[in-house]
N, C-alpha and C positions, 0 to 999 in steps of 0.2 A: 501845515501839514499834519495829518493824523499820526498819533504815536507810532503805529505800526509801520507807516511809510517812512518816517524819520528814523525809526530804529533800523530799518533795511538800509536807509541811505548811509547812516553811521557805519553799519557793518560792511557795506560795499566799500567804503573809503578805507576801513581798517584792513579788509582783505587785499586791496590794492597796495597799501603800505607794506603789508606783510610779504606779498609776492615781489614787490620792488627789492626788499632787503634780501630775499632768498636768492634772487638774480644776482645782486651786487656781490654778495658772499661767494656764490659759486662761480661767478665769471672767471674767464681765462686771466683777466687782469682785475682781480677784486678790488672794490672800493669799500673798506671796512668803516671808515667814518660815516659816510652817507647811508650805509647799510644800518648802522646803529641808530642814526637819526630816524630812519623809516621804522625801525622796531619800536622805538619810543612812540611814534605817532600811531602805529598800529594798535599798541596797548591802550594808548590814551583813547582812541576812537571807539575801540571795542568796549572799554568801560563806559564811555558816554553812550554807546548803544544800549547797554544794559539799564543804565539809569533812565534813559528815555523811555524804554519799554515799561518801566515802573512808574513813569510821569513824575520823576523825582527831579527838581530844578538843581543844577549845578552851575557854578561860576565858570566863567570863560577863562580857564587857566590850563597850563600844561602839567600841573602837579599830579602825578600817578598816586601819590600817597593820600592826597585829599580825595581824589576820585575813587580809589579803592576803599577808603573809610566809608564813604557813602554807600558803596556796594556792600561791604561787609555788614553794615547796619541792616541790610535787607536779608543777606544770605552769609551766614557766618563762614562758610567755606572759603569765601574770597580771601580770608586771613591767611590762607596758605600760600598766597601770592605776594606777600609783603617783601620778601628778599628779591623777588624777580622785579617788582615795581622800583625798589630802592636801587637796584643795579642799572636800570633803564633811565632813571631820573636825570642823571647828568647829560644825557643825549637829547634832551629836548631843545636846548638852546646852546649850551656850552660847546658842543661838538661841531656846530655849524660855522664858528669863526675861529680865527686863529687866536691862541691864548693859552690858557692853563692846560687843557687837555692834549697829551701827545697823541701820536698816531696809534690807532689800535691794532692789536695784534689778531691773527686769524681766530685764535682762541677766544679773545675777548669779543670779537663780532659774533662768533658762534654761540657764545653765552647769551648775548644780547638777543640773538634770534631765538634761542630756546625759551627765554623768558617771555618774549613777545608772543610766541606760539602757545605757551602755557596760558596766558591771560586770554588770548583770543579764544582757545578751545574751551576755557572755563565759561566764557560769556555764552559761546554757543551751546554749551551744556545746559545752562539755565534758560536760554531762549528757545530751545527746540520746540517746545510745545506751543510757542507763540508765533512762529514763522511759517 
């Protein structure tokens, strides 16, 4: 798949995860833990879209810190998203299974959504001339 098509595919998946999270948070019976998982996934896929657009190889990982560092090496402005990435990190795997993470509050889910939206929007900003 050419880089532009692959970039668009990553962005499409990121947007779907972001929309899913928005729906889950605002639903009459919100599902905050699943929303947070989709927030992490949206951020991960958006960062992978940016890296794909730049033909940068990345490992098949869920680490937002790792992906963000690769993005930051190309565009320093990605450094402003470190806190958002760190807050989303636990939602990659831990939130999906019973265990250490407790149920999330509406405020925590909204924070995850804000972080995912910020990362997605930053990627769109840098990709606007390519899409």
